C-alpha positions as a Markdown table, in Angstrom:
| # | Residue | x | y | z |
|---|---|---|---|---|
| 1 | Met | 215.5 | -200.8 | 39.2 |
| 2 | Arg | 212.9 | -200.6 | 36.4 |
| 3 | Ile | 214.9 | -203.0 | 34.2 |
| 4 | Leu | 215.0 | -205.5 | 37.0 |
| 5 | Leu | 211.3 | -205.1 | 37.5 |
| 6 | Val | 210.7 | -205.9 | 33.8 |
| 7 | Val | 212.9 | -209.0 | 34.1 |
| 8 | Ala | 211.1 | -210.1 | 37.2 |
| 9 | Val | 207.7 | -209.6 | 35.5 |
| 10 | Leu | 208.9 | -211.7 | 32.6 |
| 11 | Ala | 210.3 | -214.5 | 34.8 |
| 12 | Ala | 207.0 | -214.8 | 36.6 |
| 13 | Thr | 205.1 | -214.7 | 33.3 |
| 14 | Asn | 207.3 | -217.4 | 31.8 |
| 15 | Thr | 206.5 | -219.7 | 34.7 |
| 16 | Leu | 202.8 | -219.0 | 34.6 |
| 17 | Thr | 202.3 | -219.4 | 30.9 |
| 18 | Asn | 203.9 | -222.8 | 31.0 |
| 19 | Arg | 201.8 | -224.0 | 33.9 |
| 20 | Leu | 198.4 | -222.5 | 33.6 |
| 21 | Ala | 195.7 | -224.0 | 31.4 |
| 22 | Glu | 195.7 | -223.0 | 27.7 |
| 23 | Val | 192.6 | -220.8 | 28.1 |
| 24 | Trp | 194.6 | -218.3 | 30.2 |
| 25 | Tyr | 197.5 | -217.9 | 27.9 |
| 26 | Val | 196.3 | -215.0 | 25.7 |
| 27 | Pro | 194.6 | -213.1 | 28.6 |
| 28 | Leu | 197.8 | -213.3 | 30.6 |
| 29 | Cys | 200.0 | -212.2 | 27.7 |
| 30 | Leu | 197.7 | -209.2 | 27.1 |
| 31 | Val | 197.7 | -208.1 | 30.7 |
| 32 | Val | 201.5 | -208.5 | 31.0 |
| 33 | Thr | 202.0 | -206.6 | 27.7 |
| 34 | Ala | 200.0 | -203.7 | 29.1 |
| 35 | Leu | 202.0 | -203.8 | 32.4 |
| 36 | Leu | 205.3 | -203.7 | 30.5 |
| 37 | Leu | 204.2 | -200.7 | 28.5 |
| 38 | Leu | 203.2 | -198.9 | 31.7 |
| 39 | Ile | 206.7 | -199.6 | 33.1 |
| 40 | Ala | 208.2 | -198.3 | 29.9 |
| 41 | Arg | 206.2 | -195.1 | 30.0 |
| 42 | Trp | 207.2 | -194.7 | 33.7 |
| 43 | Asp | 210.8 | -194.9 | 32.6 |
| 44 | Gly | 210.2 | -192.0 | 30.2 |
| 45 | Leu | 210.2 | -193.9 | 26.9 |
| 46 | Thr | 208.2 | -192.6 | 24.0 |
| 47 | Trp | 206.2 | -194.7 | 21.5 |
| 48 | Ser | 208.9 | -194.1 | 19.0 |
| 49 | Asp | 211.6 | -195.3 | 21.5 |
| 50 | Leu | 209.5 | -198.5 | 21.8 |
| 51 | Gly | 209.3 | -199.0 | 18.0 |
| 52 | Leu | 205.6 | -198.2 | 18.0 |
| 53 | Gly | 205.8 | -194.7 | 16.4 |
| 54 | Arg | 203.7 | -193.8 | 13.4 |
| 55 | Glu | 206.6 | -192.4 | 11.5 |
| 56 | Thr | 208.3 | -195.8 | 11.0 |
| 57 | Ala | 205.2 | -198.0 | 10.8 |
| 58 | Arg | 205.1 | -198.0 | 7.0 |
| 59 | Arg | 208.7 | -198.9 | 6.7 |
| 60 | Gly | 208.3 | -201.7 | 9.2 |
| 61 | Leu | 205.3 | -203.0 | 7.3 |
| 62 | Arg | 207.2 | -203.2 | 4.1 |
| 63 | Trp | 210.0 | -205.1 | 5.8 |
| 64 | Gly | 207.5 | -207.4 | 7.4 |
| 65 | Leu | 205.7 | -208.3 | 4.2 |
| 66 | Val | 209.0 | -209.2 | 2.5 |
| 67 | Leu | 210.1 | -211.2 | 5.4 |
| 68 | Ala | 206.9 | -213.1 | 5.7 |
| 69 | Gly | 207.1 | -214.1 | 2.1 |
| 70 | Ala | 210.8 | -215.2 | 2.5 |
| 71 | Val | 209.8 | -217.4 | 5.4 |
| 72 | Leu | 207.1 | -219.1 | 3.3 |
| 73 | Leu | 209.6 | -219.7 | 0.5 |
| 74 | Val | 212.2 | -221.2 | 2.8 |
| 75 | Tyr | 209.5 | -223.4 | 4.4 |
| 76 | Gly | 208.3 | -224.5 | 1.0 |
| 77 | Ile | 211.8 | -225.5 | 0.0 |
| 78 | Gly | 212.2 | -227.4 | 3.3 |
| 79 | Leu | 209.0 | -229.4 | 2.7 |
| 80 | Ala | 210.1 | -230.2 | -0.8 |
| 81 | Ile | 213.4 | -231.8 | 0.4 |
| 82 | Pro | 212.8 | -235.3 | 2.0 |
| 83 | Phe | 215.8 | -234.8 | 4.4 |
| 84 | Thr | 214.3 | -231.6 | 6.0 |
| 85 | Arg | 210.6 | -232.6 | 5.7 |
| 86 | Asp | 210.7 | -234.5 | 9.0 |
| 87 | Ala | 211.5 | -231.3 | 10.8 |
| 88 | Phe | 207.9 | -230.3 | 10.3 |
| 89 | Leu | 206.5 | -233.4 | 12.1 |
| 90 | Asp | 205.4 | -232.3 | 15.6 |
| 91 | Glu | 203.0 | -234.3 | 17.8 |
| 92 | Arg | 201.9 | -231.1 | 19.5 |
| 93 | Val | 200.6 | -229.7 | 16.2 |
| 94 | Glu | 199.4 | -233.0 | 14.6 |
| 95 | Ser | 196.9 | -233.5 | 17.5 |
| 96 | Leu | 195.1 | -230.1 | 16.8 |
| 97 | Ser | 191.7 | -230.1 | 15.2 |
| 98 | Ser | 191.2 | -227.6 | 12.3 |
| 99 | Gly | 189.4 | -225.2 | 14.7 |
| 100 | Glu | 192.2 | -225.4 | 17.2 |
| 101 | Leu | 194.7 | -224.7 | 14.5 |
| 102 | Val | 192.9 | -221.6 | 13.3 |
| 103 | Ala | 192.7 | -220.4 | 17.0 |
| 104 | Arg | 196.4 | -221.1 | 17.5 |
| 105 | Val | 197.5 | -219.2 | 14.3 |
| 106 | Leu | 195.1 | -216.3 | 14.4 |
| 107 | Val | 194.7 | -215.7 | 18.2 |
| 108 | Arg | 197.4 | -217.4 | 20.3 |
| 109 | Val | 200.4 | -216.6 | 18.2 |
| 110 | Pro | 199.7 | -213.0 | 17.2 |
| 111 | Leu | 197.9 | -211.8 | 20.4 |
| 112 | Gly | 199.9 | -214.0 | 22.8 |
| 113 | Thr | 203.4 | -215.1 | 21.7 |
| 114 | Val | 204.3 | -212.4 | 19.2 |
| 115 | Leu | 202.7 | -209.4 | 20.9 |
| 116 | Leu | 204.1 | -210.1 | 24.3 |
| 117 | Glu | 207.6 | -211.2 | 23.2 |
| 118 | Glu | 208.2 | -208.4 | 20.8 |
| 119 | Ile | 206.9 | -205.7 | 23.1 |
| 120 | Ala | 209.0 | -207.3 | 26.0 |
| 121 | Phe | 212.3 | -208.1 | 24.3 |
| 122 | Arg | 212.5 | -205.8 | 21.3 |
| 123 | Gly | 210.3 | -203.0 | 22.6 |
| 124 | Val | 210.5 | -202.3 | 26.3 |
| 125 | Leu | 213.6 | -204.2 | 27.4 |
| 126 | Trp | 215.6 | -203.3 | 24.3 |
| 127 | Ala | 214.7 | -199.6 | 24.5 |
| 128 | Met | 215.5 | -199.3 | 28.2 |
| 129 | Leu | 218.9 | -201.0 | 27.7 |
| 130 | Val | 219.8 | -198.9 | 24.7 |
| 131 | Arg | 219.1 | -195.7 | 26.7 |
| 132 | Arg | 221.5 | -196.8 | 29.4 |
| 133 | Trp | 224.3 | -198.9 | 27.7 |
| 134 | Gly | 223.9 | -198.6 | 23.9 |
| 135 | Thr | 222.7 | -200.8 | 21.1 |
| 136 | Thr | 225.3 | -203.6 | 21.4 |
| 137 | Trp | 224.6 | -204.3 | 25.0 |
| 138 | Ala | 220.8 | -204.0 | 24.5 |
| 139 | Thr | 220.9 | -206.5 | 21.8 |
| 140 | Ala | 223.1 | -208.9 | 23.6 |
| 141 | Val | 221.2 | -208.8 | 26.9 |
| 142 | Ser | 217.7 | -208.9 | 25.5 |
| 143 | Ser | 218.6 | -211.7 | 23.1 |
| 144 | Leu | 220.2 | -213.8 | 25.9 |
| 145 | Leu | 217.0 | -213.4 | 28.0 |
| 146 | Phe | 214.9 | -214.2 | 25.0 |
| 147 | Gly | 216.9 | -217.5 | 24.6 |
| 148 | Leu | 216.4 | -218.3 | 28.4 |
| 149 | Trp | 212.7 | -217.5 | 27.9 |
| 150 | His | 212.5 | -220.7 | 25.8 |
| 151 | Val | 213.9 | -223.1 | 28.4 |
| 152 | Leu | 210.6 | -224.3 | 29.8 |
| 153 | Pro | 208.7 | -224.5 | 26.4 |
| 154 | Ser | 211.6 | -226.6 | 24.9 |
| 155 | Leu | 211.6 | -229.3 | 27.6 |
| 156 | Gly | 209.4 | -231.7 | 25.6 |
| 157 | Leu | 210.8 | -230.7 | 22.2 |
| 158 | Ser | 212.9 | -233.9 | 21.7 |
| 159 | Arg | 210.0 | -236.1 | 22.3 |
| 160 | Ala | 207.4 | -234.2 | 20.4 |
| 161 | Asn | 209.5 | -233.5 | 17.3 |
| 162 | Ala | 210.8 | -236.5 | 15.4 |
| 163 | Ala | 213.7 | -234.7 | 13.8 |
| 164 | Val | 214.9 | -233.1 | 17.1 |
| 165 | Gly | 214.5 | -236.6 | 18.8 |
| 166 | Ser | 216.6 | -238.3 | 16.1 |
| 167 | Val | 219.4 | -235.8 | 16.5 |
| 168 | Phe | 219.6 | -235.4 | 20.3 |
| 169 | Gly | 217.7 | -238.5 | 21.6 |
| 170 | Thr | 214.8 | -238.6 | 24.0 |
| 171 | Gly | 216.6 | -239.4 | 27.2 |
| 172 | Thr | 217.8 | -237.0 | 29.9 |
| 173 | Thr | 220.9 | -236.1 | 28.0 |
| 174 | Gly | 219.0 | -235.6 | 24.8 |
| 175 | Ile | 216.5 | -233.3 | 26.5 |
| 176 | Ala | 219.3 | -231.3 | 28.0 |
| 177 | Leu | 221.0 | -230.9 | 24.7 |
| 178 | Ser | 217.8 | -230.0 | 22.8 |
| 179 | Val | 216.9 | -227.4 | 25.4 |
| 180 | Ala | 220.5 | -225.9 | 25.1 |
| 181 | Ala | 220.2 | -225.9 | 21.3 |
| 182 | Ala | 216.8 | -224.2 | 21.6 |
| 183 | Val | 218.2 | -221.6 | 23.9 |
| 184 | Val | 221.1 | -220.8 | 21.5 |
| 185 | Gly | 218.9 | -220.9 | 18.5 |
| 186 | Thr | 216.3 | -218.5 | 19.9 |
| 187 | Ala | 219.1 | -216.2 | 21.3 |
| 188 | Val | 220.5 | -216.0 | 17.8 |
| 189 | Gly | 217.0 | -215.3 | 16.5 |
| 190 | Gly | 216.7 | -212.6 | 19.1 |
| 191 | Val | 219.8 | -210.9 | 17.7 |
| 192 | Ile | 218.2 | -211.0 | 14.2 |
| 193 | Phe | 215.0 | -209.6 | 15.6 |
| 194 | Cys | 216.8 | -206.8 | 17.3 |
| 195 | Glu | 218.7 | -205.9 | 14.2 |
| 196 | Leu | 215.4 | -205.7 | 12.3 |
| 197 | Arg | 214.0 | -203.5 | 15.0 |
| 198 | Arg | 217.1 | -201.3 | 14.8 |
| 199 | Arg | 217.2 | -201.0 | 10.9 |
| 200 | Ser | 213.5 | -200.5 | 10.4 |
| 201 | Gly | 212.9 | -198.4 | 13.5 |
| 202 | Ser | 209.7 | -200.3 | 14.0 |
| 203 | Leu | 208.5 | -203.4 | 16.0 |
| 204 | Ile | 206.3 | -204.3 | 13.0 |
| 205 | Ala | 209.3 | -205.8 | 11.1 |
| 206 | Pro | 210.4 | -208.3 | 13.8 |
| 207 | Ala | 206.8 | -209.0 | 14.8 |
| 208 | Ala | 205.9 | -209.9 | 11.2 |
| 209 | Leu | 208.9 | -212.2 | 10.9 |
| 210 | His | 208.1 | -213.8 | 14.3 |
| 211 | Phe | 204.5 | -214.3 | 13.3 |
| 212 | Ala | 205.5 | -215.8 | 9.9 |
| 213 | Leu | 207.9 | -218.2 | 11.5 |
| 214 | Asn | 205.4 | -219.5 | 14.1 |
| 215 | Gly | 202.1 | -219.1 | 12.3 |
| 216 | Glu | 203.3 | -220.5 | 8.9 |
| 217 | Gly | 205.2 | -223.2 | 10.8 |
| 218 | Tyr | 202.1 | -224.4 | 12.6 |
| 219 | Val | 200.0 | -224.6 | 9.4 |
| 220 | Leu | 202.6 | -226.5 | 7.5 |
| 221 | Ala | 203.4 | -228.8 | 10.3 |
| 222 | Trp | 199.7 | -229.6 | 10.7 |
| 223 | Leu | 199.3 | -230.2 | 6.9 |
| 224 | Val | 202.3 | -232.6 | 6.9 |
| 225 | Gly | 201.1 | -234.5 | 10.0 |
| 226 | Thr | 197.5 | -235.0 | 8.8 |
């Protein structure tokens, strides 16, 4: 019952975050994050169960710093290679002013996207599923839901990103294929995030990787497009 409640909250949130004005994104994410934590505590989960315990924070931070550096290295290689450089071209990022970029990277990504998604999928949902059915099922189910979470945000991906559009096309079929690819890709990413959560015992590790992928990606895409 409580797992279904979490899924219902996330489904409603996914719809709202993709329809409400930009200004409401972070406040909504913060409110929903607090609500999910309340449900988790109602379910009897401890802060350690959720990956928020003090005893694993330092280990998670070490993992996070290494992973953030690795992402920057990979992105740098991608920018240096002409074949993959076009993957950084995204109309949604190119149109941002410098102030909007800073707000996106330092506010929207960490306090909205990363906080909510990590607490929801690798914190609350994963811990609730582990308690009932074990790690394998917890990782599979939470990662599948994480992939589906990206259906709505990826609807305009093939038209906004030149590289994606060139691979899948910008017509109806191309949009469907790009959405399917985004769902599969983020589901696989969810598995990696869950494994980081399991190995480090802390949400800091997957959160740091998540922030690096999004935040560094925004900055580099903006620099390439301007």
